[in-house]
C-alpha positions as CSV (number, residue, x, y, z in Angstrom):
1,M,57.1,-37.4,102.3
2,L,57.0,-33.8,103.4
3,D,60.2,-31.9,102.8
4,V,60.5,-29.4,105.6
5,R,63.9,-27.9,104.7
6,T,64.3,-24.3,103.7
7,Q,66.1,-23.1,100.7
8,A,68.6,-21.0,102.7
9,A,72.2,-22.1,102.5
10,P,75.4,-20.8,104.1
11,I,78.1,-19.1,102.1
12,G,80.3,-21.5,100.3
13,A,79.8,-24.8,98.4
14,P,76.3,-26.2,97.8
15,V,74.9,-28.0,100.8
16,P,74.2,-31.7,100.2
17,T,70.5,-32.6,100.0
18,E,70.7,-36.1,101.5
19,W,71.9,-37.6,104.8
20,T,73.9,-40.8,104.4
21,R,75.1,-41.7,107.9
22,K,73.5,-44.5,109.9
23,D,74.4,-43.0,113.3
24,L,75.2,-39.6,114.9
25,L,77.8,-40.3,117.5
26,D,79.8,-37.0,117.7
27,T,80.6,-33.9,115.6
28,D,84.3,-34.6,115.0
29,T,83.6,-36.7,111.9
30,L,80.9,-34.4,110.4
31,S,81.9,-32.3,107.5
32,A,80.9,-28.6,107.2
33,D,78.4,-29.6,104.5
34,E,76.8,-32.2,106.8
35,I,76.5,-29.7,109.6
36,A,75.0,-27.1,107.3
37,L,72.5,-29.7,106.1
38,I,71.4,-30.3,109.7
39,L,71.1,-26.6,110.5
40,D,69.3,-25.8,107.3
41,T,66.8,-28.6,108.0
42,A,66.4,-27.2,111.5
43,E,65.3,-23.9,110.0
44,G,62.4,-25.6,108.4
45,M,61.6,-27.5,111.6
46,R,61.5,-24.2,113.6
47,E,58.9,-23.0,111.1
48,V,56.9,-26.1,111.8
49,R,57.1,-25.5,115.5
50,S,55.7,-21.9,115.0
51,R,52.5,-23.2,113.5
52,P,49.2,-23.2,115.5
53,V,49.3,-27.0,115.3
54,A,53.0,-27.8,115.6
55,K,53.0,-31.3,114.3
56,V,53.4,-33.1,111.0
57,A,53.0,-36.8,110.1
58,T,56.4,-37.0,108.4
59,L,57.7,-39.9,110.5
60,R,54.5,-41.8,111.0
61,G,55.4,-45.5,111.4
62,V,58.9,-44.7,112.7
63,T,59.7,-45.9,116.2
64,V,62.1,-43.8,118.3
65,V,63.4,-45.3,121.6
66,T,65.1,-43.1,124.2
67,L,67.4,-45.2,126.4
68,F,68.9,-43.2,129.2
69,Y,71.3,-44.7,131.7
70,E,71.8,-41.3,133.3
71,Q,69.2,-38.7,134.5
72,S,68.3,-36.0,132.0
73,T,65.6,-33.4,131.7
74,R,66.4,-31.2,128.7
75,T,67.8,-33.8,126.3
76,R,65.3,-36.5,126.9
77,A,62.3,-34.2,126.9
78,S,63.5,-32.4,123.8
79,F,63.9,-35.7,121.8
80,E,60.5,-36.9,122.9
81,V,58.8,-33.6,121.9
82,A,60.8,-33.6,118.6
83,A,59.8,-37.2,117.7
84,K,56.2,-36.7,118.6
85,A,56.1,-33.4,116.6
86,L,57.1,-35.5,113.5
87,G,54.5,-38.1,114.1
88,A,56.9,-40.9,115.3
89,D,56.0,-43.5,118.0
90,V,58.1,-42.9,121.1
91,V,59.2,-45.4,123.7
92,N,61.1,-44.0,126.8
93,L,63.3,-46.3,128.8
94,T,65.6,-45.8,131.7
95,A,68.1,-48.2,133.2
96,S,66.2,-48.0,136.5
97,G,63.3,-50.4,136.4
98,S,64.5,-52.1,133.2
99,S,66.3,-55.4,132.6
100,V,69.6,-53.6,133.0
101,E,69.0,-53.9,136.8
102,K,68.8,-57.6,136.3
103,G,72.2,-57.7,134.7
104,E,71.3,-57.4,131.0
105,S,74.3,-56.2,129.0
106,L,74.2,-53.1,126.7
107,I,74.5,-55.3,123.6
108,D,71.6,-57.5,124.7
109,T,69.5,-54.4,125.4
110,V,70.0,-52.8,122.0
111,R,69.4,-56.0,120.2
112,T,66.2,-56.5,122.1
113,L,65.1,-53.0,121.2
114,E,65.9,-53.7,117.5
115,A,63.9,-56.9,117.7
116,I,60.8,-55.0,118.9
117,G,61.0,-52.6,116.1
118,A,63.2,-49.6,117.1
119,D,64.2,-47.6,114.1
120,L,66.2,-44.9,115.9
121,L,67.8,-45.2,119.4
122,V,68.6,-42.1,121.4
123,M,71.1,-43.1,124.0
124,R,72.7,-41.5,127.1
125,H,75.3,-43.4,129.1
126,G,77.7,-42.6,131.9
127,K,80.6,-44.5,130.1
128,S,82.4,-42.8,127.3
129,G,82.1,-44.8,124.1
130,A,79.0,-46.7,125.0
131,P,76.9,-45.4,122.1
132,Y,79.7,-46.5,119.7
133,L,79.4,-50.1,121.1
134,A,75.6,-49.9,120.7
135,A,75.9,-48.7,117.1
136,R,78.1,-51.6,116.2
137,N,75.6,-54.1,117.5
138,T,72.3,-52.9,116.0
139,T,70.9,-52.0,112.6
140,A,68.9,-49.2,114.3
141,G,70.3,-45.7,113.9
142,V,72.0,-44.6,117.1
143,I,72.0,-41.0,118.3
144,N,74.4,-40.1,121.1
145,G,72.5,-38.2,123.7
146,G,75.7,-37.8,125.8
147,D,78.3,-40.3,126.8
148,G,80.5,-39.9,129.9
149,T,82.9,-37.0,129.5
150,H,83.3,-37.7,125.8
151,A,80.6,-36.2,123.5
152,H,77.2,-34.6,123.2
153,P,76.7,-33.9,119.5
154,T,73.1,-32.7,119.5
155,Q,73.8,-30.1,122.2
156,A,76.7,-28.8,120.1
157,L,74.5,-28.6,117.0
158,L,71.7,-26.8,118.8
159,D,74.3,-24.4,120.2
160,L,75.7,-23.8,116.7
161,F,72.2,-23.3,115.3
162,T,71.5,-20.7,118.0
163,M,74.8,-18.9,117.2
164,R,74.0,-18.9,113.5
165,C,70.6,-17.4,114.1
166,H,72.2,-14.4,115.8
167,V,75.7,-14.1,114.4
168,G,75.2,-15.5,110.9
169,D,78.3,-17.0,109.2
170,L,80.6,-18.1,112.0
171,A,83.8,-18.0,109.9
172,G,86.3,-15.8,111.8
173,K,84.0,-15.3,114.8
174,K,85.5,-15.7,118.2
175,V,83.8,-18.2,120.6
176,V,85.0,-18.5,124.2
177,I,84.1,-21.6,126.2
178,V,84.9,-21.2,129.9
179,G,84.7,-23.6,132.8
180,D,85.2,-27.3,133.5
181,V,86.4,-28.2,129.9
182,L,88.2,-31.3,131.2
183,H,85.0,-33.2,132.1
184,S,82.6,-31.5,129.6
185,R,81.2,-33.6,126.7
186,V,79.5,-30.4,125.6
187,A,82.8,-28.5,125.2
188,R,84.4,-31.3,123.1
189,S,81.5,-31.6,120.7
190,N,81.2,-27.8,120.4
191,L,84.9,-27.5,119.7
192,W,84.8,-29.8,116.6
193,S,81.5,-28.3,115.2
194,L,82.8,-24.7,115.7
195,L,86.1,-25.4,114.0
196,A,84.3,-27.1,111.1
197,S,82.2,-24.0,110.8
198,G,85.3,-21.7,110.6
199,A,85.0,-20.2,114.1
200,D,88.0,-19.3,116.3
201,V,87.7,-21.1,119.7
202,T,89.3,-20.2,123.0
203,L,89.0,-22.8,125.8
204,C,89.4,-21.1,129.2
205,G,89.5,-22.2,132.8
206,P,91.7,-23.2,135.7
207,A,94.8,-25.2,134.4
208,T,93.5,-28.3,136.2
209,L,90.2,-28.2,134.2
210,V,91.4,-27.4,130.7
211,P,93.3,-30.2,128.9
212,R,95.7,-28.8,126.4
213,S,95.4,-32.0,124.4
214,L,92.0,-30.9,123.2
215,H,93.3,-28.2,120.9
216,G,95.6,-30.6,119.1
217,A,96.3,-29.9,115.5
218,A,93.8,-27.1,115.4
219,A,96.2,-25.0,117.4
220,E,98.7,-25.2,114.6
221,E,96.2,-23.3,112.4
222,G,95.8,-20.7,115.2
223,R,92.0,-21.3,115.4
224,C,92.0,-22.9,118.8
225,T,93.7,-21.6,121.9
226,V,93.9,-22.5,125.6
227,S,93.9,-19.8,128.3
228,T,93.8,-19.6,132.1
229,D,93.2,-15.8,132.0
230,F,89.5,-15.3,131.5
231,D,89.6,-11.5,131.3
232,A,92.2,-11.7,128.5
233,A,90.3,-14.5,126.7
234,L,87.2,-12.4,126.5
235,E,88.7,-9.6,124.4
236,G,87.0,-9.5,121.1
237,A,84.6,-12.4,121.9
238,D,81.4,-12.7,119.8
239,V,80.0,-15.6,121.9
240,V,80.7,-16.6,125.5
241,M,79.6,-20.0,126.7
242,A,79.8,-20.8,130.4
243,L,80.0,-24.5,131.4
244,R,78.4,-26.0,134.5
245,M,80.8,-26.2,137.4
246,Q,80.3,-29.7,138.7
247,K,80.6,-29.3,142.5
248,E,82.1,-32.8,142.9
249,R,85.3,-31.4,141.2
250,Q,85.9,-29.3,144.3
251,E,85.7,-32.4,146.4
252,K,88.5,-34.0,144.2
253,G,90.7,-31.0,144.8
254,L,90.7,-29.8,141.2
255,I,89.9,-26.3,142.3
256,P,91.0,-24.7,145.6
257,S,87.4,-23.5,146.4
258,L,84.2,-22.4,144.8
259,R,84.9,-18.9,146.0
260,E,88.3,-18.8,144.2
261,Y,86.6,-20.3,141.0
262,I,84.0,-17.6,141.1
263,A,86.6,-14.9,141.6
264,G,88.6,-16.1,138.5
265,Y,86.1,-17.6,136.1
266,Q,82.5,-16.5,136.8
267,L,80.8,-14.9,133.8
268,N,79.5,-11.6,135.3
269,A,78.6,-8.2,134.0
270,R,82.1,-6.8,134.5
271,R,83.7,-9.5,132.5
272,L,81.0,-9.6,129.8
273,A,81.8,-5.9,129.1
274,L,85.3,-7.0,128.0
275,A,83.8,-8.9,125.0
276,R,82.4,-7.3,121.9
277,P,79.3,-5.2,122.4
278,G,76.2,-7.5,122.2
279,A,78.2,-10.7,122.6
280,L,75.9,-13.7,123.0
281,V,75.8,-15.4,126.4
282,M,75.2,-19.2,126.3
283,H,75.1,-22.1,128.7
284,P,74.2,-25.7,128.0
285,G,72.4,-26.1,131.3
286,P,71.6,-26.9,134.0
287,M,73.0,-23.7,135.4
288,N,74.5,-23.0,138.8
289,E,73.6,-19.3,139.0
290,G,75.9,-17.4,141.2
291,I,78.8,-19.8,140.5
292,E,79.8,-20.1,136.8
293,I,77.4,-17.3,135.7
294,S,75.8,-14.4,137.6
295,P,72.0,-14.1,137.6
296,E,72.1,-10.7,135.8
297,V,74.1,-12.1,132.9
298,A,72.2,-15.4,132.8
299,H,68.9,-13.4,132.3
300,G,70.4,-10.4,130.6
301,L,69.6,-8.8,127.2
302,T,72.2,-10.8,125.2
303,S,71.5,-14.2,126.9
304,V,70.1,-16.8,124.6
305,I,70.1,-19.6,127.1
306,E,66.3,-20.2,127.0
307,E,66.4,-20.0,123.2
308,Q,69.0,-22.8,123.2
309,V,66.5,-25.0,124.9
310,A,63.7,-24.1,122.4
311,N,66.1,-24.6,119.4
312,G,67.0,-28.0,120.8
313,V,63.6,-29.3,119.7
314,A,64.0,-28.0,116.1
315,V,67.5,-29.3,115.8
316,R,66.6,-32.7,117.1
317,M,63.6,-32.8,114.8
318,A,66.0,-32.2,111.9
319,I,68.3,-35.0,113.0
320,L,65.5,-37.5,113.5
321,Y,64.0,-36.5,110.1
322,L,67.3,-36.8,108.2
323,M,68.3,-40.1,109.8
324,A,64.8,-41.7,109.5
325,T,64.4,-40.7,105.8
326,A,68.0,-42.0,105.1
327,R,66.9,-45.4,106.5
328,H,63.9,-45.6,104.2
329,A,65.4,-44.0,101.1
């Protein structure tokens, strides 16, 4: 089988050469070595993507099923492209038009997919914890493509990969995540992966949208802080990630108005100038330009938002590759 990993390794202990987990449900249980293994493998996948014919037959005979109970563009398309680039067979399913509409339970659905030959199941669900339930009831490998407001591990890993491409070793680097942290599965998964990589993280936003419980024990080490002052939080930042402001939060009274949110927390040119020169600008998408991020910053010189999307394919190729080969080792 083709080994597409590169020889590059981060500073520190040797990176393991094998993946041993059946599932990828969040980043909070991943060790720094496991994260490094994924990112190093993604480097090789990015090289594959740069070839004139950006496909290999590494996962020929492997069946990848995407099961999405919520709408998605980036994540679902990225996994499909990634799986096909590795030669896997891909089956795309949505809750709409499937037996779910007839009342079939999640457990019955995943067992049915296992019976028809699914090796890997990429799942998005509106209920937090649903992929965990699925993983306990199938021998197929389960990849969490986003569950409720809980976790989105592959987004966090592609974000980390993008940072590493530009910043290098993240130990001691300051990453500011601003916006609706309370309801963001992206923020949660990014927090755990960034702390495992040695970064210092600041979670910033209105008090109603930043749960202090998130920084937990990490705050004792001084590596995760919570702030409601965006201007102050930006001082010394190497990376700034704006989160999508979900407009339904305004309807629930969690922010006084969008105008007030923009005044206090929009990532614009003036605020970006408070960070370190050349600070990376990131956004997990989809963006509300003019609300959480200004157009000139979203498309500015230090923005890597489009690169995040492209890197998502390489990182998801790496995850599919590692999980599929572990199943057949």
